[in-house]
C-alpha positions as CSV (number, residue, x, y, z in Angstrom):
1,F,34.6,80.1,111.2
2,S,36.8,81.2,114.2
3,G,40.3,79.9,114.3
4,S,41.6,81.7,117.2
5,G,43.4,79.9,119.9
6,Y,43.0,82.7,122.5
7,T,40.6,82.2,125.4
8,Q,39.2,84.4,128.2
9,V,39.5,81.5,130.6
10,D,41.9,82.4,133.5
11,P,44.1,79.2,133.8
12,D,45.0,80.1,137.4
13,K,41.4,80.4,138.5
14,V,39.0,78.5,136.3
15,D,35.3,79.3,136.8
16,L,33.8,75.8,136.6
17,L,30.3,77.2,136.7
18,A,30.9,79.3,133.6
19,Y,33.1,76.6,131.9
20,P,31.9,73.2,133.2
21,N,33.3,71.2,130.2
22,I,36.8,72.2,131.0
23,T,36.8,69.2,133.4
24,N,36.9,67.0,130.3
25,V,40.2,68.4,129.1
26,H,43.1,66.0,129.6
27,W,45.9,67.7,131.6
28,N,49.7,67.2,131.7
29,Y,52.4,69.3,133.3
30,T,55.6,69.6,131.4
31,T,58.9,71.4,132.0
32,L,60.9,72.3,128.9
33,L,64.6,72.9,129.1
34,P,66.7,75.0,126.7
35,G,66.7,73.3,123.3
36,D,63.7,71.1,124.0
37,C,60.9,70.8,121.5
38,L,57.3,69.9,122.3
39,F,54.9,68.4,119.7
40,L,51.3,69.2,120.3
41,P,48.7,67.7,117.9
42,A,46.4,70.1,116.2
43,E,43.8,71.7,118.3
44,Y,45.2,70.6,121.6
45,I,44.5,73.1,124.4
46,H,47.7,74.4,125.9
47,Q,49.0,77.1,128.1
48,V,52.6,78.5,127.9
49,R,54.1,80.2,130.9
50,S,57.7,81.3,131.5
51,H,58.9,82.4,134.9
52,I,62.1,83.8,133.5
53,R,63.0,85.7,130.4
54,S,62.7,83.4,127.4
55,I,62.3,83.2,123.7
56,S,60.1,80.6,122.0
57,V,59.2,79.8,118.5
58,T,56.0,78.2,117.5
59,M,55.1,76.5,114.2
60,L,51.5,75.4,113.7
61,F,50.9,72.8,111.0
62,T,47.7,71.6,109.5
63,V,48.3,68.5,107.5
64,D,44.9,68.1,106.0
65,P,42.6,71.1,105.7
66,D,39.5,68.9,105.7
67,G,40.5,67.5,109.1
68,T,41.1,63.9,107.9
69,F,44.2,61.8,108.1
70,N,44.8,58.5,106.4
71,P,47.9,56.7,107.8
72,R,47.9,54.0,105.0
73,F,51.1,55.4,103.5
74,C,53.0,56.0,106.7
75,D,54.6,52.5,106.7
76,S,56.1,53.1,103.3
77,M,57.4,56.6,104.0
78,D,61.1,57.4,103.8
79,L,61.6,59.0,107.2
80,S,65.1,60.0,106.3
81,A,63.7,62.4,103.7
82,F,62.4,65.7,105.0
83,T,61.2,69.1,103.8
84,T,63.1,72.1,105.1
85,L,61.1,75.0,106.5
86,D,62.1,77.2,103.6
87,K,60.1,74.9,101.3
88,V,56.9,75.1,103.5
89,R,54.2,77.6,102.5
90,V,53.6,79.6,105.7
91,H,50.3,81.5,106.0
92,W,50.8,83.7,109.1
93,T,54.3,85.1,109.5
94,Y,56.2,87.7,111.5
95,N,59.0,89.7,109.9
96,K,61.3,91.9,111.8
97,G,59.8,95.4,112.0
98,D,56.2,94.2,111.6
99,K,53.9,96.2,113.9
100,V,51.5,93.4,114.5
101,I,52.2,89.7,115.3
102,E,49.4,87.8,113.6
103,M,48.9,84.9,115.9
104,G,45.9,82.7,116.5
105,Y,44.2,83.2,113.2
106,M,42.8,80.1,111.5
107,N,44.5,78.2,108.8
108,I,43.3,79.8,105.6
109,E,43.1,76.5,103.8
110,V,40.6,75.3,106.5
111,L,38.7,78.5,105.8
112,R,38.8,77.8,102.0
113,Q,37.5,74.2,102.8
114,S,34.7,75.7,104.9
115,L,33.6,77.9,102.0
116,M,33.5,74.9,99.7
117,S,31.5,73.0,102.3
118,A,28.8,75.7,102.1
119,L,28.3,74.7,98.4
120,V,27.7,71.1,99.6
121,H,25.5,72.3,102.4
122,F,23.2,74.2,100.0
123,N,23.6,71.6,97.2
124,T,24.5,74.2,94.7
125,K,27.3,75.0,92.2
126,S,27.3,78.7,93.1
127,L,27.3,80.3,96.5
128,T,25.2,83.5,96.6
129,E,25.3,86.4,99.1
130,D,22.1,85.0,100.6
131,H,23.6,81.5,100.9
132,F,26.7,82.9,102.5
133,A,24.8,85.0,105.0
134,A,22.6,82.0,106.0
135,Y,25.7,79.8,106.3
136,W,27.4,82.4,108.4
137,R,24.5,82.5,110.9
138,E,24.3,78.6,111.0
139,T,28.0,78.2,111.7
140,D,28.0,80.8,114.5
141,G,29.7,83.5,112.5
142,Q,30.9,86.4,114.6
143,P,28.2,89.0,115.3
144,H,30.5,92.0,114.9
145,A,31.1,91.2,111.2
146,D,28.6,91.8,108.4
147,P,28.5,88.6,106.3
148,R,27.0,90.3,103.3
149,H,29.7,93.0,103.3
150,L,32.4,90.3,103.6
151,F,30.9,88.4,100.7
152,R,30.7,91.5,98.4
153,S,34.1,93.1,99.4
154,L,36.3,90.0,99.7
155,L,34.8,86.9,98.1
156,D,32.8,88.2,95.1
157,T,35.5,90.4,93.7
158,K,34.2,89.9,90.1
159,H,30.8,91.3,91.3
160,K,28.9,88.4,89.7
161,G,26.5,88.0,92.7
162,Y,27.9,84.5,93.4
163,I,31.1,82.5,93.7
164,T,31.7,79.0,92.4
165,H,33.9,76.1,93.5
166,E,36.6,77.3,91.0
167,D,36.3,80.9,92.4
168,I,36.9,79.6,95.9
169,L,39.9,77.5,94.8
170,E,41.4,80.5,93.1
171,L,41.0,82.9,96.1
172,P,44.5,84.3,96.7
173,Q,46.2,83.8,100.1
174,Q,45.9,87.5,100.8
175,V,42.1,87.5,100.3
176,L,41.7,84.6,102.6
177,K,43.9,86.2,105.2
178,D,41.8,89.5,105.0
179,F,38.7,87.4,105.3
180,A,40.0,85.6,108.4
181,R,41.1,88.9,110.0
182,S,37.6,90.4,109.4
183,F,35.8,88.0,111.6
184,D,38.5,87.0,114.1
185,P,39.7,90.4,115.2
186,P,43.0,91.0,117.1
187,H,42.8,89.5,120.6
188,G,45.0,88.5,123.5
189,P,45.9,89.7,126.9
């Protein structure tokens, strides 16, 4: 379930004994100048470092919550048409005066998709607390969070003892954000 982009790996001194697979990561060095933009595809590992005072803005997009992409309509797209950012539904935001910058949490629609995949995993139309707890363990849910409590307090708000596909689709954005925060606690340097 984790969606965090933060890591404990020290990029200046990588312990290859502890992280041997890091040698498989493709590496590029890039210098950005004022006004430059850099596009990184979803889930690319990256490090940002500034040696001078700077301001940067990051927008993270997930096009398809289920992780698929079908390019068959790309050739017929009108590239002169665009959607302005004020028309884009943003999940994690920072507003002036907020005490916490919520960064690194997973896309809540990916989280919703993960909950729906649990229904498929158990071949059922309703996800019970027991199903959810088992799915949590199987998908490496965070040990500091209690899956049964999360199910009762956040997902099964009608106290039916189960949630359906329709219930998952109707989960409000705020509930999914609270759910994401509960198992991916604040982190960073």
